[in-house]
C-alpha atoms as one frame of an Amber mdcrd trajectory, in Angstrom:
protein
 110.832 108.737  59.703 107.878 107.687  57.611 104.116 108.847  58.443 101.250
 107.323  57.287  98.791 108.852  55.201  96.228 110.233  57.403  98.950 112.282
  60.434  97.770 115.549  60.296  99.258 116.781  63.534 102.479 116.154  65.463
 101.554 117.652  68.960 104.379 119.027  71.555 107.502 117.689  72.153 107.111
 114.843  69.770 110.653 113.821  68.632 112.348 116.638  70.788 116.027 116.053
  72.006 116.373 113.026  69.334 119.327 113.952  68.747 120.016 111.209  65.825
 117.296 112.189  63.756 118.499 112.112  60.309 115.529 112.672  58.399 111.485
 112.215  58.268 108.415 112.806  55.674 105.616 114.860  56.558 102.497 113.365
  54.617 100.785 116.087  52.304  98.387 115.750  54.918  99.700 117.446  57.830
  98.341 120.663  59.414 100.020 120.861  62.358 103.123 120.937  64.124 102.904
 121.642  67.793 105.588 123.781  70.350 109.045 121.768  69.660 107.811 118.590
  68.445 111.027 118.738  66.550 113.316 120.962  68.985 117.238 119.809  69.895
 117.087 116.985  66.774 120.962 118.401  67.054 123.654 116.077  65.194 122.183
 114.337  62.239 118.866 116.536  60.746 119.947 118.608  57.889 116.950 119.294
  55.754 113.023 119.673  56.532 109.933 119.935  54.042 106.750 120.868  54.914
 104.604 119.910  52.062 101.623 121.661  51.123  98.423 120.292  52.158  96.538
 118.555  49.681  93.257 119.837  50.909  94.645 123.647  50.527  94.208 124.061
  54.654  96.425 126.639  56.306  99.591 124.832  57.690 100.627 125.989  61.237
 103.943 125.786  62.880 104.263 126.249  66.204 106.968 128.189  68.021 110.445
 126.600  68.893 109.510 123.654  66.521 113.218 123.754  65.125 115.181 125.533
  68.246 118.240 123.982  68.115 118.655 121.866  65.009 121.691 123.176  64.710
 122.812 120.862  61.809 120.150 122.027  59.574 120.981 123.046  56.260 117.403
 123.548  54.472 114.548 124.110  54.528 111.600 124.191  52.738 107.881 125.878
  52.925 105.258 124.519  50.965 102.288 126.689  49.785  99.986 126.411  53.044
 102.615 127.950  54.842 101.470 131.254  55.425 103.255 132.587  58.613 106.808
 132.064  59.830 105.747 131.691  63.230 107.681 134.513  65.640 107.490 135.325
  69.454 105.397 137.810  71.538 107.923 140.434  73.043 107.057 142.218  76.452
 108.256 145.730  77.647 111.410 146.577  79.529 109.120 145.119  82.751 108.052
 141.922  81.282 109.203 139.082  83.766 110.467 136.730  81.276 113.210 136.107
  78.034 116.096 138.232  76.785 116.102 141.987  77.135 117.631 144.044  74.295
 118.257 147.308  76.001 118.291 149.191  72.515 114.904 148.185  71.571 113.340
 148.235  74.791 112.068 144.405  73.975 112.097 141.319  75.918 111.624 137.945
  74.302 111.985 134.488  75.016 114.931 133.569  72.779 114.649 129.834  73.217
 111.246 129.757  71.717 112.183 131.254  68.356 111.378 128.800  65.699 115.003
 128.153  64.190 116.370 129.552  67.140 120.596 128.904  66.847 119.800 126.561
  63.598 123.524 127.733  63.125 123.632 125.505  59.826 121.216 126.964  57.714
 121.629 127.834  54.551 118.940 127.657  52.208 115.604 128.826  52.698 112.596
 127.825  50.233 109.860 130.437  50.958 106.828 128.280  48.876 103.958 130.887
  47.672 102.276 131.914  50.509 103.916 133.251  53.413 102.922 136.841  54.065
 104.707 137.061  57.909 108.227 136.934  59.270 107.732 136.455  62.608 110.006
 138.036  65.254 113.161 136.050  66.240 111.980 133.135  63.922 115.550 133.022
  62.879 117.581 134.153  65.157 121.455 132.985  65.531 120.954 131.386  62.021
 125.042 132.086  61.507 125.145 130.333  58.630 122.951 132.545  56.186 124.887
 134.214  53.558 122.170 135.766  51.360 118.301 136.537  52.185 115.545 137.083
  49.911 112.023 138.039  51.129 109.056 136.886  48.502 107.015 139.368  47.209
 104.069 137.432  49.481 105.186 138.749  52.480 103.825 142.162  53.833 106.274
 142.059  57.008 109.288 141.484  58.881 108.697 140.729  62.632 111.314 142.442
  65.093 114.634 140.392  65.761 113.771 138.144  62.357 117.580 137.940  61.541
 118.999 139.470  64.248 122.936 137.882  64.537 122.421 135.956  61.471 126.114
 137.075  60.870 127.397 135.540  57.354 124.630 137.075  55.578 126.417 139.379
  52.668 122.955 140.893  50.842 119.271 141.295  51.621 116.493 141.686  49.633
 112.982 143.156  50.901 110.014 141.722  48.797 107.671 144.138  46.909 104.948
 143.764  48.920 106.787 144.272  52.570 105.464 147.728  54.207 107.234 146.818
  57.755 110.600 146.054  58.847 110.330 145.413  62.470 112.671 146.510  64.867
 116.334 145.391  64.940 115.333 142.945  62.423 118.696 142.854  60.618 120.621
 143.928  63.272 124.022 142.630  63.909 124.850 141.908  60.648 128.803 142.582
  60.026 129.276 141.082  56.733 125.765 142.655  55.299 126.887 144.702  52.044
 123.602 144.825  49.905 119.883 145.940  50.788 117.342 146.155  48.189 113.973
 147.491  49.466 110.675 146.833  47.858 108.692 149.324  46.421 106.036 149.284
  49.178 108.175 149.398  52.582 106.831 152.437  54.365 108.338 151.965  57.600
 111.578 151.088  59.047 111.376 150.547  62.801 114.479 151.405  65.331 118.065
 149.402  64.830 117.008 147.237  61.701 120.358 147.441  60.609 122.428 148.661
  63.391 125.464 147.448  63.548 125.735 146.304  60.044
């Protein structure tokens, strides 16, 4: 799929479950990728590049945009992406989602941005990302190394939960908070390097590693 030069928004569900979609080229006018617009492109989509907006407008990516893209191996964020979108949580008494009894958090896991992208191995972060949201990379089980750039200031709860192939994690020098269970259940993790400004490592952050 090649989009025209003036496209700035792809609306919700636009290409959801196009299971044989092999690739697409987003224009440098893109500013909004809405809910689930490429979710479930599960058989052939292996690489995604989100370009830098030519007018330097922030590129906004909503929840579950790439959820279930099980062949996706490489994602590249442009320099106008500031947030790797997360999912809000409720407490134990929340009425939706999957409950983690060790952290008292409830999430709607299926809304995670890269949920079950089980072939994802390479993340090219771009130069402006400040936040990695809750459960953003949940169950990306092919990731082997994570290097958080110095632009990032916070890593959300469960951000890399279940990324079971990760062997090393390097936390950028401006990260101050590592959220609950952010790197939980990484049985192959052997090395973690913390940046200079980490002042809070929340409960269960590295449990079961």
